[in-house]
C-alpha positions as CSV (number, residue, x, y, z in Angstrom):
1,X,33.3,11.0,-28.6
2,X,30.2,13.0,-30.0
3,X,26.6,12.7,-28.7
4,X,25.6,11.7,-32.4
5,X,27.9,8.5,-32.0
6,X,26.5,7.6,-28.6
7,X,22.9,7.7,-29.8
8,X,23.6,4.8,-32.1
9,X,25.1,2.5,-29.8
10,X,22.0,0.8,-28.9
11,X,21.1,0.0,-32.5
12,X,24.5,-0.9,-33.2
13,X,25.7,-2.8,-30.0
14,X,22.3,-3.4,-28.2
15,X,21.7,-7.1,-29.4
16,X,25.6,-8.1,-28.8
17,X,25.3,-6.6,-25.1
18,X,21.7,-8.1,-24.4
19,X,23.2,-11.6,-25.5
20,X,26.2,-11.2,-23.3
21,X,24.0,-10.2,-20.1
22,X,21.4,-12.7,-20.7
23,X,24.2,-15.6,-21.0
24,X,25.7,-14.4,-17.5
25,X,22.5,-13.3,-15.7
26,X,20.0,-15.8,-17.2
27,X,17.1,-13.7,-16.6
28,X,15.7,-11.5,-19.4
29,X,14.5,-8.6,-17.1
30,X,17.9,-8.4,-15.2
31,X,19.7,-8.6,-18.8
32,X,17.7,-5.6,-20.0
33,X,18.5,-3.5,-16.9
34,X,21.9,-4.3,-17.0
35,X,22.1,-3.2,-20.8
36,X,20.2,0.0,-19.8
37,X,22.6,0.8,-17.1
38,X,25.7,0.0,-19.2
39,X,24.6,2.5,-21.8
40,X,23.7,5.2,-19.4
41,X,27.0,4.8,-17.8
42,X,28.9,4.8,-21.1
43,X,26.7,8.0,-22.2
44,X,27.9,9.8,-18.9
45,X,31.6,8.7,-19.4
46,X,32.0,8.9,-23.1
47,X,34.2,11.9,-22.7
48,X,36.7,9.6,-20.8
49,X,36.8,6.9,-23.8
50,X,40.3,6.7,-25.0
51,X,40.0,4.8,-28.3
52,X,42.3,2.3,-27.0
53,X,39.6,-0.5,-27.7
54,X,36.9,-0.7,-30.1
55,X,33.4,0.8,-28.7
56,X,32.1,-2.6,-28.5
57,X,34.7,-3.7,-26.2
58,X,34.5,-0.8,-24.3
59,X,30.8,-1.4,-23.7
60,X,31.4,-4.7,-22.8
61,X,33.7,-3.9,-20.0
62,X,31.3,-1.7,-18.6
63,X,28.7,-4.1,-18.9
64,X,30.8,-6.6,-17.0
65,X,30.8,-4.5,-14.2
66,X,27.2,-4.1,-14.0
67,X,26.8,-7.9,-14.2
68,X,29.1,-8.1,-11.1
69,X,27.2,-5.4,-9.2
70,X,24.2,-7.4,-9.8
71,X,26.0,-10.5,-8.5
72,X,26.9,-8.5,-5.7
73,X,23.4,-7.3,-4.9
74,X,22.1,-10.8,-5.2
75,X,24.8,-12.0,-2.9
76,X,23.7,-9.4,-0.2
77,X,20.1,-10.4,-0.3
78,X,20.5,-14.2,-0.6
79,X,19.8,-16.2,2.5
80,X,19.9,-20.0,3.2
81,X,19.1,-20.9,-0.3
82,X,17.0,-24.4,-0.7
83,X,17.7,-24.5,-4.4
84,X,21.3,-24.1,-3.8
85,X,21.4,-26.8,-1.0
86,X,19.5,-29.2,-3.1
87,X,21.6,-28.7,-6.0
88,X,24.7,-29.4,-4.1
89,X,23.1,-32.2,-2.5
90,X,22.4,-33.8,-6.0
91,X,25.8,-32.7,-7.3
92,X,27.4,-34.7,-4.4
93,X,25.6,-37.9,-5.6
94,X,26.4,-37.5,-9.0
95,X,30.2,-37.0,-8.1
96,X,30.1,-39.9,-6.0
97,X,28.5,-41.8,-8.9
98,X,31.3,-40.7,-11.3
99,X,34.2,-41.9,-9.1
100,X,35.2,-45.2,-7.7
101,X,36.7,-45.6,-4.1
102,X,40.4,-44.5,-5.2
103,X,39.3,-41.4,-6.9
104,X,39.7,-42.6,-10.6
105,X,36.7,-41.8,-13.1
106,X,34.2,-44.8,-13.5
107,X,34.3,-44.6,-17.3
108,X,37.0,-43.3,-19.6
109,X,37.5,-39.7,-20.5
110,X,36.1,-38.5,-23.8
111,X,38.7,-36.4,-26.5
112,X,37.7,-33.2,-26.2
113,X,39.8,-32.2,-29.4
114,X,41.1,-28.7,-29.4
115,X,38.4,-26.9,-27.5
116,X,40.1,-23.4,-28.3
117,X,38.7,-23.8,-31.8
118,X,35.3,-23.8,-30.5
119,X,35.5,-20.5,-28.7
120,X,34.3,-18.4,-31.5
121,X,31.7,-20.9,-32.5
122,X,27.9,-19.9,-31.7
123,X,26.8,-23.5,-31.6
124,X,29.6,-23.7,-28.7
125,X,28.3,-20.8,-26.6
126,X,24.7,-21.9,-27.1
127,X,25.9,-25.2,-25.4
128,X,27.5,-23.4,-22.7
129,X,24.6,-21.2,-22.1
130,X,22.3,-24.6,-22.2
131,X,24.8,-26.3,-19.7
132,X,25.0,-23.3,-17.2
133,X,21.1,-23.5,-16.9
134,X,21.7,-26.9,-15.3
135,X,23.8,-25.5,-12.7
136,X,22.5,-23.5,-9.8
137,X,22.7,-19.6,-10.1
138,X,25.4,-19.4,-7.8
139,X,27.7,-22.2,-9.4
140,X,26.9,-20.7,-12.9
141,X,28.3,-17.3,-11.7
142,X,31.3,-18.7,-10.2
143,X,32.0,-20.5,-13.4
144,X,31.4,-17.9,-15.4
145,X,33.6,-15.3,-13.4
146,X,36.4,-17.8,-12.7
147,X,36.6,-20.1,-15.7
148,X,35.2,-17.8,-18.6
149,X,36.2,-14.4,-17.6
150,X,39.2,-15.5,-15.6
151,X,38.9,-13.4,-12.6
152,X,41.5,-13.9,-9.8
153,X,40.2,-16.1,-6.9
154,X,40.7,-13.3,-4.5
155,X,38.5,-11.0,-6.5
156,X,35.8,-13.7,-7.2
157,X,35.8,-14.4,-3.4
158,X,35.3,-11.0,-2.6
159,X,32.7,-10.2,-5.0
160,X,30.8,-13.0,-3.8
161,X,31.4,-12.8,-0.1
162,X,32.5,-16.4,0.1
163,X,35.9,-18.1,1.4
164,X,38.5,-19.5,-1.1
165,X,37.8,-23.2,0.0
166,X,33.9,-22.7,-0.6
167,X,34.8,-21.2,-4.2
168,X,37.0,-24.1,-4.9
169,X,34.6,-26.8,-3.8
170,X,31.5,-25.3,-5.6
171,X,33.6,-24.6,-8.5
172,X,34.8,-28.1,-8.8
173,X,31.2,-29.3,-8.7
174,X,30.2,-26.6,-11.4
175,X,33.2,-28.0,-13.6
176,X,32.0,-31.6,-13.4
177,X,28.4,-30.5,-14.2
178,X,29.5,-28.7,-17.2
179,X,31.7,-31.5,-18.2
180,X,28.9,-34.1,-17.7
181,X,26.4,-32.0,-19.7
182,X,28.8,-31.1,-22.6
183,X,29.4,-34.7,-22.7
184,X,26.0,-35.7,-22.8
185,X,25.1,-33.2,-25.5
186,X,27.8,-34.2,-28.1
187,X,30.4,-31.7,-27.1
188,X,32.9,-34.4,-25.8
């Protein structure tokens, strides 16, 4: 790949990379930094690009690693987070309100139709982003890594330095929060 081709990456793929980073990092400055780091890493590795995937796919793959690096950095610098604790307490209260004592739902479940048809819909992804904003930052990261990116449990636990049981507990709560948000916003 030539230098001339690499020079056009920002113009051609910058918006897509920024949108992807913003969706997952939910901070415009972190998203901008991640895109810059991605383009720099891609520029340095352009001779190793083998052409087996599109340039966009290759760049997004690099960006995913940059996002995970940011998650790691945040995990190392996070102490007892009161925001996380208050979100978890509120979520426990909501879960208790959703279920009866025998574990069944208080209300009938909505028909979600065929969610696979919505994956390519921009409105669907805007709703996902809105609902992710309603979760704690850590719960949103776990949901994205495990349920959207489909990373293995061991990998997610290793990346975020948490136990598997902690992951499943937080993931369960995040899924309930996402479900509630999607239903409340007309997606269910």
